[in-house]
C-alpha positions as CSV (number, residue, x, y, z in Angstrom):
1,M,-8.7,-2.5,18.8
2,A,-8.0,0.0,16.0
3,I,-5.1,2.3,16.7
4,I,-5.0,5.6,14.9
5,K,-3.0,8.7,15.1
6,A,-2.6,12.2,13.7
7,F,0.1,12.7,11.2
8,N,2.1,15.3,9.2
9,G,0.2,15.0,6.0
10,V,1.5,16.0,2.6
11,R,-1.0,17.8,0.3
12,Y,-1.4,20.2,-2.5
13,S,-0.4,23.7,-1.5
14,K,-3.2,25.4,-3.7
15,S,-6.8,25.4,-2.5
16,N,-8.7,24.4,-5.7
17,I,-7.3,21.1,-6.8
18,T,-9.9,20.0,-9.3
19,N,-7.3,19.6,-12.0
20,E,-4.9,17.6,-9.6
21,I,-7.1,14.8,-8.3
22,C,-7.6,11.5,-9.9
23,P,-9.7,8.4,-9.2
24,P,-8.3,5.3,-7.5
25,Y,-5.5,3.9,-9.6
26,D,-7.3,0.6,-10.4
27,V,-10.2,2.3,-12.2
28,I,-8.2,4.6,-14.4
29,S,-8.3,3.5,-18.2
30,A,-5.4,4.4,-20.6
31,E,-7.7,7.0,-22.2
32,E,-8.7,8.5,-18.8
33,K,-5.1,8.7,-17.8
34,K,-4.4,10.8,-20.9
35,K,-7.1,13.3,-20.0
36,L,-5.9,13.5,-16.4
37,K,-2.4,14.2,-17.5
38,A,-3.6,16.9,-19.8
39,K,-5.6,18.6,-17.0
40,S,-2.4,19.3,-15.1
41,K,1.3,18.2,-15.1
42,Y,0.8,17.9,-11.3
43,N,-2.2,15.6,-11.5
44,M,-2.0,12.8,-9.0
45,V,-2.0,10.2,-11.7
46,Q,1.5,11.2,-12.6
47,L,2.5,9.5,-9.3
48,E,-0.1,6.7,-9.1
49,L,0.5,5.5,-12.6
50,S,3.8,7.1,-13.5
51,D,5.5,6.5,-16.9
52,P,9.1,5.4,-17.3
53,K,11.6,8.1,-18.4
54,G,15.0,7.4,-19.7
55,K,16.7,4.8,-17.7
56,R,14.1,5.2,-14.9
57,N,11.3,2.7,-14.5
58,K,7.9,4.0,-13.6
59,Y,8.4,3.6,-10.0
60,A,11.7,5.6,-9.9
61,Q,10.1,8.2,-12.0
62,A,7.2,8.6,-9.5
63,N,9.7,9.1,-6.7
64,V,11.6,11.8,-8.7
65,L,8.3,13.6,-9.4
66,F,7.2,13.3,-5.8
67,K,10.5,15.0,-4.6
68,E,10.3,17.6,-7.3
69,W,6.8,18.6,-6.3
70,L,7.8,18.9,-2.8
71,A,10.8,21.0,-3.7
72,K,8.7,23.3,-5.9
73,N,6.0,23.7,-3.1
74,V,3.4,22.1,-5.4
75,L,3.0,19.8,-2.4
76,L,3.6,20.8,1.2
77,Q,3.9,18.9,4.4
78,D,2.1,20.2,7.4
79,A,4.4,21.1,10.4
80,K,1.9,19.9,13.0
81,P,0.4,16.3,13.2
82,A,-3.3,16.5,12.2
83,L,-6.4,14.7,11.3
84,Y,-7.9,15.5,7.9
85,F,-11.6,15.7,7.7
86,Y,-13.1,15.1,4.4
87,E,-16.5,15.5,2.7
88,Q,-18.0,14.3,-0.4
89,A,-21.3,15.6,-1.8
90,F,-22.7,13.6,-4.7
91,V,-25.9,12.4,-6.3
92,D,-26.7,8.7,-6.0
93,H,-29.6,7.4,-8.2
94,G,-31.1,10.8,-8.1
95,K,-30.8,11.5,-4.4
96,K,-28.3,14.1,-3.1
97,M,-26.0,12.6,-0.6
98,V,-23.2,13.9,1.7
99,R,-20.7,11.7,3.2
100,R,-18.1,12.7,5.8
101,G,-15.2,11.1,7.5
102,F,-11.5,11.7,8.3
103,F,-8.0,10.6,7.2
104,A,-5.7,9.2,9.9
105,A,-2.6,7.1,10.3
106,L,-3.8,3.6,11.1
107,K,-1.6,1.1,12.8
108,I,-0.9,-1.8,10.4
109,E,-2.0,-5.3,11.7
110,N,-1.7,-8.7,10.1
111,P,-4.5,-8.7,7.3
112,H,-5.6,-12.0,8.5
113,G,-6.3,-11.1,12.1
114,G,-6.7,-8.0,14.5
115,A,-9.0,-5.1,14.4
116,V,-8.8,-4.4,10.6
117,K,-11.3,-6.7,9.0
118,A,-10.9,-7.7,5.4
119,H,-13.5,-9.5,3.2
120,E,-11.9,-9.8,-0.3
121,K,-9.4,-12.2,-1.8
122,T,-6.5,-10.3,-3.3
123,L,-4.2,-10.9,-6.4
124,S,-0.5,-11.0,-6.3
125,K,0.1,-8.8,-9.3
126,P,-1.6,-5.6,-8.0
127,K,0.1,-6.1,-4.7
128,A,3.5,-6.4,-6.3
129,D,2.9,-3.3,-8.3
130,R,1.9,-1.3,-5.2
131,L,4.7,-2.6,-3.3
132,S,7.2,-1.5,-5.8
133,L,5.6,2.0,-5.8
134,L,5.7,2.1,-2.0
135,K,9.4,1.1,-1.8
136,A,10.3,3.7,-4.4
137,V,8.1,6.7,-3.2
138,K,8.0,5.7,0.5
139,A,4.6,7.4,0.9
140,N,1.0,6.4,0.8
141,L,-0.3,8.1,-2.3
142,S,-3.9,6.9,-1.8
143,P,-5.8,5.7,1.3
144,I,-7.6,2.6,2.2
145,F,-11.3,3.2,3.0
146,L,-12.5,1.9,6.3
147,L,-15.9,1.8,8.1
148,F,-16.4,1.7,11.9
149,N,-19.3,1.7,14.3
150,D,-20.2,5.0,15.8
151,D,-23.4,4.0,17.5
152,K,-23.6,7.2,19.6
153,K,-22.8,9.3,16.5
154,K,-20.0,11.1,18.3
155,I,-17.8,11.2,15.1
156,V,-20.9,11.8,12.8
157,N,-21.6,15.0,14.8
158,L,-18.0,16.1,15.0
159,C,-17.7,15.8,11.2
160,K,-20.8,17.7,10.7
161,N,-19.6,20.5,13.0
162,I,-16.2,20.8,11.3
163,S,-17.9,20.9,7.9
164,K,-19.3,24.3,8.8
165,K,-15.8,25.7,8.8
166,K,-14.0,26.9,5.6
167,P,-12.0,24.0,4.0
168,V,-8.4,24.3,3.0
169,S,-9.0,22.3,-0.2
170,V,-11.8,21.9,-2.6
171,A,-12.3,19.9,-5.8
172,T,-14.9,18.7,-8.3
173,D,-14.4,15.4,-10.2
174,K,-15.8,14.3,-13.5
175,E,-18.8,12.7,-11.8
176,K,-19.7,16.2,-10.4
177,T,-18.8,15.0,-6.8
178,A,-17.8,18.0,-4.7
179,H,-14.8,17.3,-2.3
180,K,-13.8,19.3,0.6
181,L,-10.8,18.9,3.1
182,W,-10.1,20.3,6.5
183,V,-7.0,20.2,8.5
184,I,-7.6,19.7,12.2
185,D,-4.5,20.0,14.4
186,D,-6.4,20.8,17.7
187,E,-5.0,18.3,20.2
188,K,-8.2,18.0,22.2
189,I,-10.2,17.0,19.0
190,I,-7.5,14.6,18.0
191,K,-7.4,12.8,21.3
192,E,-11.3,12.6,21.3
193,V,-11.2,10.9,17.9
194,E,-8.3,8.6,18.8
195,S,-10.1,7.5,22.0
196,S,-13.4,6.9,20.2
197,L,-11.9,4.3,18.1
198,K,-9.7,2.5,20.7
199,N,-12.1,-0.3,21.3
200,K,-13.5,-0.4,17.7
201,K,-13.1,-2.9,14.9
202,T,-12.7,-1.4,11.4
203,F,-13.9,-2.9,8.2
204,I,-12.2,-2.3,4.8
205,A,-14.8,-1.0,2.4
206,D,-12.0,-0.5,-0.4
207,G,-8.4,-0.9,-0.7
208,H,-7.6,-4.6,0.3
209,H,-4.6,-4.8,-2.0
210,R,-3.3,-1.5,-0.5
211,Y,-3.7,-2.8,3.0
212,E,-2.0,-6.0,2.3
213,T,0.7,-4.1,0.6
214,S,1.2,-1.9,3.6
215,W,1.7,-5.1,5.7
216,N,4.2,-6.6,3.0
217,Y,6.1,-3.4,3.1
218,L,6.2,-3.5,6.9
219,Q,7.7,-7.1,6.7
220,Y,10.2,-5.9,4.0
221,I,11.4,-3.1,6.4
222,K,11.6,-5.5,9.2
223,G,14.0,-7.6,7.3
224,K,16.3,-4.5,6.4
225,D,16.2,-2.2,9.5
226,K,18.2,-3.3,12.5
227,N,16.4,-0.6,14.6
228,F,13.0,-1.8,13.3
229,S,10.0,-0.7,15.3
230,D,6.4,-1.0,14.2
231,K,5.8,2.3,16.0
232,K,7.7,4.2,13.4
233,E,5.9,5.8,10.5
234,Y,6.1,2.7,8.2
235,G,4.1,0.9,10.9
236,Y,1.1,3.0,9.9
237,V,-0.9,3.3,6.7
238,L,-3.0,6.2,5.3
239,A,-6.8,5.6,6.0
240,Y,-10.0,7.2,5.4
241,L,-12.3,6.4,8.2
242,C,-16.1,6.8,7.8
243,P,-18.8,6.1,10.5
244,M,-21.3,3.4,9.6
245,E,-24.0,5.7,10.8
246,D,-23.0,8.5,8.4
247,P,-26.1,9.4,6.3
248,G,-24.0,9.5,3.2
249,I,-23.2,5.8,3.3
250,S,-24.6,4.1,0.2
251,I,-24.2,0.4,-0.7
252,W,-25.6,-1.1,-3.8
253,P,-25.4,-4.7,-5.0
254,T,-22.9,-5.8,-7.7
255,H,-23.8,-7.9,-10.7
256,R,-21.6,-10.9,-11.4
257,V,-21.3,-12.2,-15.1
258,I,-20.2,-15.8,-14.9
259,E,-19.7,-18.6,-17.5
260,A,-22.4,-21.0,-16.6
261,P,-21.0,-24.4,-15.5
262,K,-22.5,-27.5,-17.2
263,S,-23.9,-28.5,-13.8
264,L,-25.8,-25.1,-13.2
265,E,-29.3,-26.3,-14.0
266,E,-28.8,-29.6,-12.3
267,N,-27.6,-27.7,-9.1
268,I,-30.6,-25.3,-9.3
269,E,-33.0,-28.1,-9.4
270,K,-31.3,-30.0,-6.6
271,Y,-30.6,-27.2,-4.1
272,F,-33.0,-24.3,-4.9
273,N,-36.7,-23.3,-5.0
274,V,-37.3,-21.5,-8.2
275,L,-39.6,-18.4,-7.9
276,P,-40.7,-15.6,-10.2
277,Q,-38.6,-12.5,-10.6
278,K,-41.1,-10.3,-8.7
279,D,-40.4,-12.3,-5.5
280,F,-36.8,-11.1,-5.3
281,N,-37.3,-7.8,-3.7
282,K,-39.6,-8.9,-0.9
283,L,-37.2,-11.9,0.0
284,Q,-34.1,-9.6,0.2
285,K,-34.6,-9.2,3.9
286,A,-34.9,-12.9,4.6
287,K,-32.3,-14.6,6.8
288,V,-30.8,-16.3,3.9
289,Q,-30.4,-14.0,0.8
290,P,-32.0,-15.0,-2.5
291,I,-30.2,-14.9,-5.8
292,L,-31.6,-13.2,-8.9
293,L,-30.5,-15.2,-12.0
294,F,-30.7,-13.9,-15.6
295,K,-30.0,-16.7,-18.2
296,D,-31.3,-17.3,-21.6
297,G,-33.4,-14.1,-21.6
298,K,-35.2,-15.1,-18.4
299,Y,-35.1,-14.0,-14.8
300,R,-35.4,-16.4,-11.9
301,T,-35.4,-15.9,-8.2
302,L,-33.4,-18.8,-6.4
303,V,-34.0,-19.5,-2.7
304,I,-32.0,-22.3,-1.1
305,K,-34.2,-25.4,-0.1
306,N,-32.4,-26.5,3.0
307,E,-30.2,-24.2,5.2
308,A,-28.1,-27.2,6.3
309,L,-26.6,-27.3,2.9
310,L,-25.0,-23.9,3.5
311,K,-23.2,-25.3,6.7
312,K,-22.1,-28.3,4.7
313,A,-20.7,-26.3,1.9
314,M,-19.1,-23.7,4.1
315,P,-18.2,-25.3,7.4
316,K,-15.4,-22.9,8.4
317,N,-17.6,-19.8,7.8
318,C,-20.1,-18.1,10.2
319,S,-23.8,-18.0,9.4
320,A,-23.7,-14.4,8.4
321,F,-21.2,-15.3,5.7
322,R,-23.0,-18.3,4.7
323,N,-26.3,-16.6,4.2
324,L,-24.9,-14.0,1.8
325,G,-26.1,-14.5,-1.9
326,V,-22.6,-14.1,-3.2
327,S,-21.4,-17.0,-0.9
328,I,-24.2,-19.2,-2.0
329,L,-23.4,-18.3,-5.6
330,H,-19.8,-19.3,-5.3
331,N,-20.2,-22.4,-3.1
332,I,-23.4,-23.9,-4.2
333,D,-24.7,-22.6,-7.5
334,R,-21.3,-23.2,-9.2
335,K,-20.4,-26.4,-7.2
336,S,-21.8,-29.7,-6.3
337,V,-22.3,-30.2,-2.6
338,V,-21.0,-33.6,-1.8
């Protein structure tokens, strides 16, 4: 079960923080970093992607800045534990959308088991980078993004009601997304939310590297602290939780560009029925997802000939995993099924 709790959050003291926010660290280019730094000397990019200064490396410099900002009241820490409700209003493919959820402290579990479900492979370099930053600053500077089932829409409705109140912070980013934040320290609401997630599984939508880093940091502290307890603050990670039933959830497919293996055409002929491009849309709701392939200036819809091949290629995975187009791409299109 997912264990969450309220926490004493650190946030900007000013209300309009348009010039202080930044996108997730892993999508910020060198050029965008310059622009963000020019907007405000207190832009969060100064901590997320700090620059070395003098004898201090970038991680030590992030720690110095973090402490300075707290001392100058640029950042403040709330006196009472709270949940932080959050809203994003944006336009998605021409449609106005509003997504709501909340920030909480989430109990860290082994990434390979438990109530927090991951679905991405991670890379060692980004994890080492984020671990060095966490060791230096000793704070989560950005959250992981989790989804959970709220079939009775209890949290959906709570978020909607809270959104009618005046937020403590607002911002608008370069994509014209409007951000709002509410600090809720009402003990009754906190208990209600904590109770709602007690028997829930949560699914990582974004932040796999950050989540694994939080686990690695916990193991690092365990090896150093004689009074170690995973109930202490380092046993939790900053998480943004959003109900799957929220009307602002928007999921679009990704496009993979691959170097075609020599056996690609042979595998297509052997394992797939090839259909016209127009058949792709009507087949998307089929039990086994189709693949739309673009190669040599032509589109083709690929449909697996025999479902038994999927079990043979991915014997350790469940059918829901095996039936995904991306799983088929990586395990059959690009490989020979022996």
